[in-house]
C-alpha positions in Angstrom: 100.5 -34.0 64.8 104.5 -33.9 64.8 104.4 -34.8 68.4 102.4 -37.6 68.2 104.5 -39.1 64.8 107.7 -38.5 67.2 107.8 -42.2 68.7 107.2 -43.7 64.9 110.1 -41.4 63.9 112.3 -42.2 66.5 111.4 -46.3 66.4 112.2 -45.6 62.5 115.5 -44.1 62.8 116.3 -46.8 65.6 115.6 -49.5 62.9 118.0 -47.9 60.7 121.0 -47.8 63.2 120.2 -51.4 64.0 120.4 -52.5 60.4 123.6 -50.4 59.8 125.3 -52.1 62.7 124.3 -55.7 61.2 121.0 -56.2 63.3 118.6 -58.9 62.1 116.2 -56.2 60.9 114.4 -55.9 57.4 114.4 -52.2 55.9 111.1 -53.0 53.8 109.5 -54.0 57.1 110.6 -50.8 58.8 109.7 -48.6 56.6 106.1 -50.3 56.0 105.6 -50.0 59.8 106.2 -46.8 59.5 104.1 -45.8 57.1 101.1 -48.0 58.8 101.9 -45.8 62.0 101.6 -42.4 60.1 98.5 -43.0 58.6 96.2 -42.9 61.6 97.5 -39.9 62.8 97.4 -37.9 58.9 93.9 -39.7 59.1 92.8 -38.5 62.8 94.0 -35.1 62.2 93.3 -34.5 58.4 90.8 -36.6 56.6 88.6 -37.2 59.4 89.1 -34.4 62.3 86.7 -34.4 65.3 86.9 -38.5 66.3 86.8 -39.2 69.8 87.0 -42.2 71.8 88.2 -44.3 69.2 88.7 -47.7 70.0 92.2 -49.4 70.0 90.3 -51.9 67.8 89.4 -48.9 65.1 92.5 -47.4 65.4 94.4 -50.5 64.6 91.5 -51.3 61.6 92.8 -47.8 60.3 96.4 -48.7 60.6 96.0 -51.8 58.5 93.3 -50.2 56.4 97.0 -48.7 54.7 97.5 -51.1 52.5 94.4 -51.1 51.1 93.5 -47.7 50.6 97.5 -46.6 49.6 96.7 -43.0 51.0 100.3 -41.8 50.5 100.4 -43.2 46.5 104.0 -44.7 45.6 106.0 -42.5 48.5 106.4 -46.1 50.7 107.7 -47.8 47.5 109.8 -44.8 46.9 111.2 -45.0 50.5 111.7 -48.6 50.6 113.6 -48.6 47.2 116.0 -45.7 48.6 116.5 -47.3 51.8 117.4 -50.7 49.9 120.1 -49.1 47.8 121.4 -46.7 50.5 121.3 -48.8 53.6 122.9 -52.4 52.0 126.3 -50.5 51.2 127.0 -48.3 54.2 126.3 -51.7 56.4 128.4 -53.6 54.1 131.0 -50.9 54.5 130.7 -50.9 58.6 131.3 -54.7 58.2 134.6 -54.3 56.6 135.6 -51.9 58.8 135.0 -54.2 61.6 136.8 -56.7 59.6 140.0 -54.8 59.1 139.8 -54.3 63.0 139.9 -57.7 63.4 143.1 -58.3 61.3 144.7 -55.4 62.9 144.0 -57.1 66.3 145.3 -60.5 65.1 148.7 -59.3 64.0 149.0 -56.8 67.6 150.6 -59.8 69.2 153.1 -61.4 66.9 154.1 -65.1 67.9 158.0 -65.7 66.9 159.9 -69.0 66.3 162.8 -70.0 68.0 165.7 -69.2 65.3 163.8 -65.7 65.1 164.3 -65.3 68.8 168.0 -66.2 68.4 168.7 -63.8 65.5 166.7 -60.6 67.2 168.9 -62.0 70.7 171.8 -61.7 68.5 171.3 -58.6 66.8 170.4 -56.6 69.6 172.2 -57.7 72.9 175.3 -59.7 71.7 177.2 -56.4 71.1 176.9 -55.8 75.0 178.8 -58.9 75.6 181.8 -57.1 73.9 181.5 -53.9 76.0 179.7 -52.5 72.3 176.7 -51.0 74.4 176.1 -47.8 72.3 176.3 -49.7 68.9 173.6 -50.6 67.1 172.4 -53.2 64.1 173.8 -52.2 60.7 170.9 -51.7 58.1 171.5 -54.5 56.3 171.5 -56.8 59.1 168.8 -55.9 60.4 166.6 -55.9 57.4 167.9 -59.4 56.9 166.6 -60.2 60.6 163.4 -58.5 60.5 162.4 -59.4 56.9 163.4 -63.1 58.2 160.9 -62.9 61.5 158.3 -60.9 59.8 158.0 -63.1 56.7 154.7 -64.5 57.6 153.2 -60.9 58.2 154.1 -59.7 55.0 152.2 -62.5 53.2 149.1 -60.3 54.1 150.3 -57.2 52.3 148.6 -58.1 49.2 145.3 -59.3 50.8 145.6 -56.3 52.5 146.3 -54.1 49.6 143.2 -55.7 48.0 141.0 -54.9 51.3 141.6 -51.5 50.7 141.1 -51.4 47.1 137.7 -52.8 48.1 137.1 -50.1 50.7 138.0 -47.3 48.0 135.5 -48.9 45.6 132.7 -49.2 48.1 133.4 -45.9 49.2 133.2 -44.5 45.6 129.8 -46.3 44.6 128.2 -44.5 47.9 127.0 -41.3 46.4 123.4 -39.8 45.3 120.7 -42.9 46.2 123.5 -45.0 47.3 124.5 -42.5 49.9 122.6 -42.7 53.3 123.4 -39.7 54.5 121.7 -37.9 51.6 118.9 -40.4 51.5 118.1 -40.1 55.4 118.4 -36.1 55.2 116.0 -35.9 52.4 113.5 -38.4 54.2 111.1 -35.6 55.7 110.5 -34.5 52.0 109.4 -37.5 51.2 107.2 -37.6 54.4 105.9 -34.3 53.3 104.9 -35.5 49.7 103.5 -38.4 51.3 101.0 -36.8 53.8 100.3 -33.8 51.3 98.7 -36.8 48.5 96.5 -38.3 51.4 95.6 -34.8 52.3 94.9 -34.2 48.6 92.6 -37.7 48.3 90.9 -37.4 51.6 87.6 -37.7 50.5 88.1 -40.6 48.2 90.1 -42.3 51.4 87.6 -41.2 53.9 85.0 -43.3 51.6 87.3 -46.3 51.6 88.2 -46.4 55.5 84.5 -46.1 56.2 83.6 -49.2 54.2 86.6 -51.2 55.5 86.1 -50.0 59.1 82.7 -48.3 59.5 81.8 -44.9 61.3 83.9 -44.0 64.4 82.5 -42.3 67.6 82.7 -38.4 66.9 82.1 -35.6 69.5 79.1 -33.6 69.5 80.9 -30.8 67.9 82.7 -31.8 65.4 85.8 -29.8 64.7 86.4 -28.4 61.5 89.0 -30.0 59.1 92.4 -29.3 59.2 93.9 -27.8 56.4 97.5 -28.7 55.4 99.9 -26.3 53.6 103.2 -28.2 52.8 105.2 -24.9 52.1 104.7 -24.5 55.9 105.0 -28.1 57.2 108.8 -27.3 58.5 107.7 -24.5 60.6 108.5 -25.5 64.1 110.8 -28.3 63.2 114.7 -27.9 63.7 116.4 -28.4 60.6 119.9 -28.7 61.0 122.2 -26.8 58.6 125.0 -28.8 57.2 128.4 -27.8 56.9 129.6 -29.2 53.0 133.0 -30.5 54.7 131.3 -32.5 57.6 129.7 -34.8 55.6 130.0 -38.7 55.8 131.2 -38.5 52.3 134.1 -36.2 52.5 135.2 -37.8 56.0 134.9 -41.2 54.2 137.1 -39.7 51.7 139.5 -38.7 54.2 139.4 -41.9 55.8 140.1 -43.3 52.7 142.8 -41.2 51.7 144.5 -41.8 54.9 144.2 -45.4 54.9 145.6 -45.5 51.4 149.0 -44.4 53.1 149.2 -47.8 54.5 148.7 -50.2 51.7 152.1 -51.7 51.9 152.2 -51.5 55.9 152.6 -55.3 56.2 154.9 -55.9 53.8 156.7 -52.8 54.6 156.7 -53.8 58.2 160.2 -54.7 58.5 161.5 -52.0 57.1 160.0 -49.5 59.3 161.1 -51.0 62.3 165.1 -50.9 61.1 165.0 -47.4 59.6 162.9 -45.6 62.3 163.6 -47.6 65.3 166.6 -50.2 65.0 169.2 -49.8 62.6 172.3 -47.4 62.9 172.2 -44.6 60.3 174.3 -45.2 56.9 178.1 -44.2 57.1 178.1 -44.8 61.1 179.8 -48.1 62.6 177.4 -50.6 63.2 177.1 -54.2 64.9 177.2 -57.3 62.0 176.5 -59.6 64.2 180.1 -60.5 64.7 182.1 -57.3 65.2 181.5 -53.2 64.0 181.4 -53.1 60.8 180.7 -49.9 58.2 178.2 -51.6 55.8 176.0 -55.0 55.4 174.5 -56.7 52.5 171.2 -57.3 52.6 170.4 -61.2 51.8 168.4 -61.7 48.3 166.2 -64.2 49.1 164.0 -64.8 52.1 165.6 -68.0 53.2 168.6 -66.7 53.8 167.2 -63.9 55.8 
């Protein structure tokens, strides 16, 4: 039965992936579709074995009868609830990550005004005209120019900070039944319970299906009724053992922790450029826009910068 159910399981997890990546699929619908496709297999193997040459119409009737017979009890409802709680936060999280990527890509290529271009040219290359080829801009001078040129980028900083805080709050809420990894890794247990319930109520379900769909064609010698032992259902299945450090929750936590280091990235971009690349170290002779100097004051307001 497991081999026959493989296609339905694959379709179910494909739908899960499509939903997570933003496709227009409905979790309630693909959960119902999975249990609809599972019921004929359970019925033929565990409830009424020995049926042969059943027509496609009869198989479809059995599939549709799942809604009227409720062979799996409340398991489909539980799965729908768990999928609804866990998939939506993960889908939102991925959409938020894509939004962050778009913001970063948008600011990857900056456009500067003519005034900024002239200020950068004066800061970087005018010393060459005086033969000061090894001199670098004074730290204060560099900060004034860079902060002025990147003022429009710095305006993103409060929004970027709020974005990272929202990601952190969403990530913290994704645990337990709101953690998609936890729900999907335990999905097989709910399916096992569903099959066990159908098998336990097999006589009642058989009568209900016979009333709805009639009797199917049987082989001359009926196969004995199959037994179902939930304790043995996992035999032959490869269930991966998780390393606790390799969970999505831990990876998500590590990602948020690393992202938190860049909360002030846009606000401090000018300072990073000057400190790491452009400006002279403290105490060294430096270019102040006109000549060599030992120090240069940072202007207190954006307009002066």
